[in-house]
C-alpha positions in Angstrom: 11.8 -18.7 -11.3 14.2 -15.9 -12.0 14.6 -15.3 -8.2 15.9 -18.8 -7.7 19.4 -17.3 -7.5 18.4 -15.4 -4.4 16.2 -17.9 -2.8 17.9 -21.3 -3.4 21.6 -20.6 -3.2 24.5 -23.1 -2.4 26.6 -22.9 0.7 30.0 -24.3 1.8 30.8 -26.3 4.9 32.2 -24.4 7.9 35.5 -26.3 8.1 39.0 -25.1 8.4 40.9 -25.5 5.1 44.6 -26.1 4.7 45.8 -24.4 1.6 49.2 -22.9 0.7 49.9 -20.4 -2.0 52.6 -21.5 -4.4 55.6 -19.3 -5.2 55.2 -16.6 -7.9 51.4 -17.1 -8.3 50.3 -14.3 -10.5 46.9 -15.6 -11.7 44.0 -16.9 -9.8 41.8 -18.7 -12.3 38.4 -20.3 -11.6 38.4 -24.1 -11.2 38.5 -25.8 -14.6 35.1 -26.1 -16.3 33.9 -28.7 -18.8 34.5 -28.1 -22.5 32.0 -25.9 -24.1 31.0 -24.1 -20.9 32.1 -20.5 -20.2 32.3 -19.3 -16.6 30.7 -15.8 -16.2 30.7 -13.5 -13.2 27.6 -11.3 -12.6 28.3 -7.7 -11.5 26.7 -8.7 -8.2 29.4 -11.4 -7.8 27.5 -14.6 -8.6 29.2 -17.2 -10.9 27.0 -18.6 -13.6 27.8 -20.6 -16.8 27.1 -20.3 -20.5 27.3 -22.9 -23.3 28.0 -21.0 -26.5 27.1 -23.8 -28.9 23.8 -24.8 -27.3 23.1 -21.3 -26.0 22.3 -22.5 -22.5 22.5 -20.4 -19.3 22.5 -21.9 -15.9 23.3 -21.1 -12.3 24.0 -24.7 -11.5 27.6 -25.7 -10.9 28.4 -27.6 -14.0 31.9 -28.4 -12.6 30.1 -31.0 -10.5 29.8 -34.3 -12.4 26.4 -35.1 -10.9 24.9 -31.7 -11.5 26.2 -31.7 -15.1 24.6 -35.1 -15.7 21.2 -34.0 -14.4 21.4 -30.9 -16.7 22.2 -33.2 -19.6 19.2 -35.4 -18.9 16.9 -32.3 -18.7 18.3 -31.0 -22.0 17.8 -34.4 -23.7 14.2 -34.6 -22.6 13.5 -31.1 -23.9 15.1 -32.0 -27.3 12.9 -35.2 -27.3 9.8 -33.1 -26.8 10.8 -30.9 -29.7 11.3 -33.9 -32.0 8.2 -35.8 -31.0 5.9 -32.8 -31.4 7.7 -31.4 -34.5 8.2 -28.0 -32.8 10.1 -25.3 -34.6 11.9 -23.0 -32.2 12.7 -19.3 -33.1 16.2 -18.7 -34.5 18.8 -17.8 -32.0 16.6 -18.5 -29.0 18.2 -19.3 -25.6 17.6 -21.9 -23.0 17.8 -21.4 -19.2 18.2 -24.6 -17.1 17.8 -24.5 -13.3 17.8 -27.0 -10.5 15.8 -26.3 -7.4 16.8 -28.4 -4.4 14.2 -30.3 -2.4 15.4 -30.1 1.2 12.9 -32.7 2.6 12.6 -35.5 -0.1 16.0 -34.8 -1.6 16.9 -34.4 -5.3 16.1 -31.5 -7.5 13.1 -29.9 -9.3 13.9 -29.3 -12.9 13.3 -25.8 -14.2 13.6 -24.3 -17.7 12.4 -21.7 -20.0 13.3 -20.5 -23.5 14.0 -16.9 -24.4 13.3 -15.1 -27.7 15.0 -11.8 -28.0 13.1 -10.6 -31.1 9.8 -10.7 -29.3 11.1 -10.1 -25.8 9.3 -13.1 -24.5 9.8 -16.3 -22.6 8.2 -19.6 -23.8 7.8 -23.2 -22.9 7.4 -26.4 -24.9 4.3 -27.7 -23.2 1.2 -26.1 -21.6 2.4 -23.9 -18.7 0.4 -22.3 -15.9 1.7 -18.7 -16.2 0.2 -17.8 -12.9 3.0 -19.7 -11.1 5.5 -17.0 -12.1 3.3 -13.9 -12.1 3.8 -11.7 -9.0 1.4 -10.6 -7.8 -1.5 -12.7 -9.0 -3.5 -10.1 -10.9 -7.2 -11.1 -11.3 -9.2 -11.3 -14.5 -6.6 -12.5 -16.9 -8.6 -13.5 -20.0 -6.2 -13.3 -23.0 -2.5 -13.5 -24.0 -2.4 -9.7 -24.3 -3.1 -9.4 -20.6 0.2 -11.0 -19.7 2.3 -9.6 -22.5 4.1 -7.1 -20.3 4.4 -9.6 -17.4 6.3 -11.9 -19.8 8.4 -9.0 -21.1 9.3 -8.1 -17.5 10.5 -11.7 -17.0 12.5 -11.3 -20.2 14.3 -8.2 -19.0 15.0 -10.0 -15.7 16.6 -12.8 -17.7 18.9 -10.2 -19.3 19.7 -8.8 -15.9 20.5 -12.2 -14.4 22.6 -13.4 -17.4 24.2 -10.3 -19.0 26.9 -12.2 -20.8 26.6 -12.0 -24.6 23.6 -9.6 -24.2 24.4 -6.2 -25.6 21.9 -3.3 -25.3 21.1 -1.7 -28.6 20.7 2.0 -29.2 16.9 1.5 -29.8 16.5 0.1 -26.3 18.4 3.1 -24.8 16.1 5.4 -26.7 13.0 3.6 -25.5 14.2 3.6 -21.9 15.0 7.3 -22.1 11.5 8.0 -23.5 9.8 6.0 -20.7 11.8 7.8 -18.0 11.2 11.2 -19.5 7.5 10.7 -19.6 7.5 9.3 -16.1 9.3 12.4 -14.9 6.8 14.7 -16.5 3.9 12.6 -15.2 5.1 12.6 -11.6 5.7 16.4 -11.8 2.2 17.2 -13.2 -0.1 14.5 -11.8 -1.0 14.1 -8.1 -1.9 10.4 -8.5 0.5 9.2 -11.2 0.8 5.5 -11.7 4.6 5.9 -11.7 5.9 4.3 -8.5 8.9 6.5 -8.0 9.2 10.1 -6.9 10.1 12.8 -9.4 13.7 13.2 -8.0 14.2 9.4 -8.2 13.1 9.3 -11.8 15.4 12.3 -12.6 18.3 10.4 -11.1 17.4 7.3 -13.2 17.6 9.5 -16.3 21.0 10.6 -15.4 22.2 7.1 -14.8 20.8 6.0 -18.2 22.8 8.8 -19.8 25.9 7.7 -18.0 25.3 4.0 -18.9 25.5 4.9 -22.6 29.2 5.5 -22.1 29.6 1.8 -21.2 26.9 0.5 -23.6 29.1 -2.5 -24.7 29.7 -3.8 -21.1 27.7 -6.3 -19.0 27.1 -3.5 -16.5 25.0 -1.7 -19.0 23.0 -4.8 -19.6 22.3 -5.3 -15.9 21.3 -1.7 -15.4 19.0 -1.4 -18.5 17.6 -4.9 -17.9 16.6 -4.0 -14.3 15.0 -0.6 -15.2 13.1 -2.0 -18.2 11.9 -5.0 -16.1 10.5 -2.7 -13.5 8.7 -0.5 -16.0 7.3 -3.5 -17.9 6.0 -4.9 -14.6 4.2 -1.6 -13.9 2.6 -1.7 -17.4 1.4 -5.2 -16.6 -0.2 -4.1 -13.3 -1.8 -1.1 -14.8 -3.3 -3.0 -17.8 -1.2 -1.0 -20.3 -2.5 -1.2 -23.8 -6.2 -1.8 -23.0 -9.2 0.4 -23.0 -9.6 -0.1 -19.3 -6.0 0.8 -18.5 -5.4 2.4 -15.1 -4.9 6.1 -15.5 -4.2 7.0 -11.9 -3.2 5.0 -8.8 -6.6 5.5 -7.1 -8.5 4.0 -10.1 -9.9 0.5 -10.0 -10.0 -1.4 -13.3 -12.2 -4.2 -11.9 -16.0 -3.9 -11.9 -16.3 -4.7 -8.2 -19.1 -3.4 -6.0 -17.8 -1.3 -3.3 -17.7 -3.1 0.1 -20.4 -1.5 2.2 -19.6 -0.3 5.7 -20.4 -2.8 8.4 -22.4 -1.9 11.6 -19.1 -2.1 13.5 -17.4 0.9 11.9 -20.8 2.6 11.4 -21.3 2.6 15.2 -17.8 3.2 16.3 -16.8 5.9 13.8 -19.0 8.6 15.5 -17.8 7.5 18.9 -14.2 7.7 17.7 -14.7 11.2 16.2 -15.0 9.9 12.6 -11.3 8.9 12.7 -11.9 5.2 11.7 -13.8 6.3 8.6 -11.0 8.7 7.5 -8.3 6.0 8.0 -10.4 3.5 6.1 -10.8 5.8 3.1 -7.0 6.3 3.2 -6.3 2.6 3.2 -8.8 2.0 0.4 -7.1 4.6 -1.7 -3.7 2.9 -1.1 -4.8 -0.7 -1.8 -6.5 -0.8 -5.2 -7.4 -4.1 -6.8 -5.2 -5.9 -4.4 -2.2 -3.9 -5.6 -0.3 -1.5 -3.4 2.1 1.3 -4.2 4.9 1.8 -1.7 5.0 5.6 -2.0 1.5 6.4 -0.8 1.8 3.6 1.8 5.1 5.1 3.1 3.5 8.6 3.2 0.4 7.2 5.0 2.4 5.3 7.7 4.8 8.2 8.0 2.0 10.7 8.7 0.4 8.2 11.2 3.6 7.8 13.1 4.0 11.5 13.3 0.5 11.9 14.6 0.9 9.1 17.1 4.0 10.8 18.5 2.1 14.0 18.9 -0.9 12.3 20.5 1.5 10.6 23.0 2.9 14.0 23.8 -0.5 15.7 24.2 -1.8 12.8 26.3 1.2 13.1 28.6 0.6 16.8 29.1 -3.1 16.1 29.7 -2.2 13.4 32.2 -0.1 15.9 34.2 -2.9 18.4 34.0 -5.3 15.9 35.5 -2.9 15.0 38.3 -2.5 18.7 39.1 -6.3 19.2 39.0 -6.9 16.4 41.5 -4.4 17.9 43.8 -6.5 21.1 44.2 -7.9 21.2 47.8 -11.3 22.2 46.6 -11.5 19.2 44.3 -10.2 16.6 46.8 -11.7 17.6 50.1 -10.7 14.3 51.8 -14.2 12.7 51.8 -14.5 9.1 50.9 -17.2 9.8 48.3 -15.9 10.9 44.9 -17.3 14.0 43.4 -18.4 14.4 39.8 -15.3 16.4 39.0 -13.1 13.7 40.5 -14.9 10.9 38.5 -14.5 12.8 35.3 -10.8 13.6 35.9 -10.1 9.9 36.7 -11.8 8.9 33.5 -9.6 11.5 31.7 -6.5 9.9 33.3 -7.5 6.4 32.2 -8.2 7.4 28.6 -4.9 9.5 28.5 -2.9 6.5 29.7 -4.7 4.3 27.1 -3.8 6.8 24.3 -0.2 6.8 25.4 0.1 3.0 25.6 -1.6 2.5 22.2 0.4 5.2 20.6 3.7 3.8 21.8 2.7 0.3 20.7 1.7 1.3 17.2 4.8 3.4 16.8 7.1 0.5 17.8 5.2 -2.0 15.7 5.8 0.0 12.6 9.4 0.8 13.5 10.6 -2.6 14.5 8.6 -4.4 11.8 9.0 -1.8 9.1 7.1 -2.4 5.8 9.7 -0.8 3.6 8.9 -2.7 0.4 5.6 -3.2 -1.5 5.8 -6.9 -0.8 6.0 -6.4 2.9 3.1 -3.9 2.8 1.0 -6.2 0.7 1.6 -9.1 3.0 0.8 -6.9 6.0 -2.5 -5.7 4.7 -3.5 -9.1 3.4 -2.9 -10.6 6.8 -5.0 -7.8 8.5 -7.9 -8.0 6.0 -10.9 -9.6 7.5 -13.2 -11.7 5.2 -16.3 -9.7 6.3 -14.9 -6.5 7.9 -12.2 -5.9 5.4 -9.7 -3.3 6.6 -12.2 -1.8 9.1 -10.5 -3.4 12.1 -7.1 -2.0 11.1 -8.6 1.5 10.5 -10.2 1.3 14.0 -6.9 0.3 15.6 -5.1 3.2 13.9 -7.7 5.7 15.2 -7.6 4.6 18.9 -4.8 7.0 20.1 -6.6 10.0 18.6 -10.1 8.8 19.8 -8.9 8.2 23.4 -7.1 11.5 23.5 -10.2 13.3 22.4 -12.3 11.6 25.1 -9.6 12.3 27.6 -9.9 16.0 26.7 -13.7 15.9 26.9 -13.7 14.3 30.3 -11.1 16.7 31.6 -13.2 19.7 30.4 -16.2 18.0 32.0 -14.4 17.7 35.3 -13.3 21.3 35.0 -16.8 22.5 34.3 -18.2 20.6 37.3 -15.7 22.5 39.4 -16.6 25.8 37.8 -20.3 25.4 38.2 -20.1 24.1 41.8 -19.4 27.6 43.0 -22.2 29.5 44.8 -21.3 32.7 43.0 -24.2 33.2 40.5 -22.4 35.9 38.6 -19.4 33.5 38.1 -21.7 30.7 37.1 -23.5 32.8 34.4 -20.1 34.0 33.1 -18.8 30.5 32.9 -22.0 29.3 31.2 -21.7 32.0 28.5 -18.1 31.2 27.8 -18.9 27.5 27.6 -21.8 28.0 25.3 -19.7 30.1 22.9 -16.9 27.5 22.9 -19.4 24.7 22.3 -20.9 26.6 19.3 -17.4 27.1 17.8 -16.4 23.5 18.4 -19.7 22.3 16.9 -19.2 24.6 13.9 -15.7 23.1 13.4 -17.1 19.6 13.6 -19.9 20.4 11.2 -17.6 21.9 8.5 -15.1 19.1 8.9 -17.8 16.5 8.5 -19.0 18.3 5.4 -15.6 17.8 3.8 -15.6 14.1 4.5 -17.7 13.4 1.4 -21.2 13.0 3.0 -22.9 16.2 4.3 -23.7 16.0 8.0 -27.3 17.0 7.4 -27.8 14.2 5.0 -26.2 11.8 7.5 -28.5 13.0 10.3 -31.6 12.8 8.1 -30.6 9.2 7.1 -30.2 8.2 10.7 -33.5 9.8 11.6 -35.2 7.9 8.7 -33.8 4.6 10.0 -34.9 5.3 13.6 -38.3 6.9 12.8 -39.3 5.7 9.3 -41.9 8.0 7.7 -42.5 6.1 4.5 -42.0 7.3 0.9 -43.6 10.6 0.2 -44.6 12.3 -3.1 -41.8 14.4 -4.5 -44.1 17.3 -5.4 -46.0 17.3 -2.2 -49.4 17.0 -4.0 -51.5 14.4 -2.3 -55.2 14.5 -3.2 -56.2 12.4 -0.2 -59.4 13.8 1.2 -58.8 12.9 4.9 -57.7 15.7 7.2 -55.0 13.4 8.7 -53.4 12.8 5.3 -53.5 16.5 4.7 -51.6 17.2 7.9 -49.0 14.6 7.0 -48.4 16.2 3.6 -48.0 19.6 5.3 -45.4 18.1 7.6 -43.6 16.4 4.8 -43.6 19.6 2.7 -42.1 21.5 5.7 -39.3 19.0 5.9 -38.6 19.3 2.2 -38.5 23.1 2.4 -36.1 22.9 5.4 -33.9 20.5 3.6 -33.9 22.6 0.4 -33.0 25.7 2.5 -30.1 24.0 4.1 -28.9 22.8 0.7 -29.0 26.4 -0.7 -27.1 27.6 2.3 -24.4 25.0 1.6 -24.3 25.9 -2.1 -23.8 29.6 -1.3 -20.8 28.7 0.9 -22.3 29.8 4.2 -19.9 27.2 5.5 -16.7 28.3 3.6 -14.7 25.2 4.5 -17.1 22.6 3.5 -15.1 21.5 0.5 -11.8 21.4 2.3 -10.0 18.1 2.1 -9.7 16.0 5.3 -6.4 16.4 7.0 -6.0 12.6 7.2 -6.5 12.0 3.4 -3.7 10.7 1.4 -2.6 13.5 -1.0 0.4 12.2 -2.8 2.4 14.7 -4.8 5.1 12.1 -5.4 5.1 8.9 -7.3 7.6 -0.2 -5.9 4.5 -1.9 -6.2 4.2 -5.6 -5.8 
């Protein structure tokens, strides 16, 4: 409702006007307005009107006789409701009247709300569906206290939209300074602060508030303070401020919702894509909590992805050139019509390199041309990509494609090179190549193992879980004491005991940091040092 000024604004006909300035014209007044109405100009430039006796604000052009008549009818009906129901309004409350044009059927939708400055709230004369003005639609609203700060945010927006005759008190300046000071400390000391601005941005806000005190009695101060207080009140509403279940950090969910299990799609594709989809999915899940998104971690997440995609495109281009040069070696291309294993592997590397380049360029352009610079844009983007069953898995898989194809291009290129190396009749050279390849394979496997350990689920547990699914062995006694008298049962117990001993040994190795990087955080995780949401 308060955004009606920006969404439903009047226009003028594109016609050439004939107008002559009279001699010695020194003043340029606004067209005459009806008695009782005061024309007011917002610092942004929009003209609105205020009736001092009735305490009515409106954006509608009261200079138009028809518009003024519609507003009079709306006011009369509201006064009739007050008389019929015997309502007693708070003293010095204000009324906002608005007209929303209906482009198809014609006419206007009548809009109104009352404002009480003492309680910083908006109210209506009849039952009102509050969810029509709450943005976004926060679930699980059960009591008036849940929407307290949402209503207060609308109140400050009213002060921002209609600053005339609204002077900011010293207490409000003190409150705003305290809020910003705490926000600055929180963003400086907490990695996942619920504050939606960076530390330097909050620090600049504090400086602006101090400068605003010098113009405390002007409408500019009302607009500045109203906007900042409205933003902070909206954040309190989204984070359930004042409740025992209030959100303490941006990665915390306040809803008792069972975590969406991974579907077979990402379970199967994640290992094939080098675990990149799982990493991206965890990053997206940390950004989008309870259907609410913060623009700072989203911007950092997309910025990192764009930087990675650019690097992948560069690496894939270099690898493409390497494959072309490799195929030009005479010993690789001997002119026969039948392709060798080295040629097949190199051609596969070329195809996957080109795929990585194309997908990387497409994703970079999509997020540059259609930039999601605001929380509203990011929220709409993620909502449109969220599948009812798969959730954000498809988006995570798409984001991982440039990296996955580049890795497979590298693997197939190394495979082609190994085919060429091992095709030589020199036994000494073959043994030497084999030793080097085995050493490199061990190092790469070690890197993958430690990296997987840091993803949250140890690789050994994952492998054992997969083995249990493929070859189920049944539930075994934890202590390994089975009194079954048959020899077959005894052998089964011995095998189960050996498995438990092996698992225990591997766990002890992990606890003693045989793998020193197992607790390192994944490179793709969102680690936000800084701190608008929807």
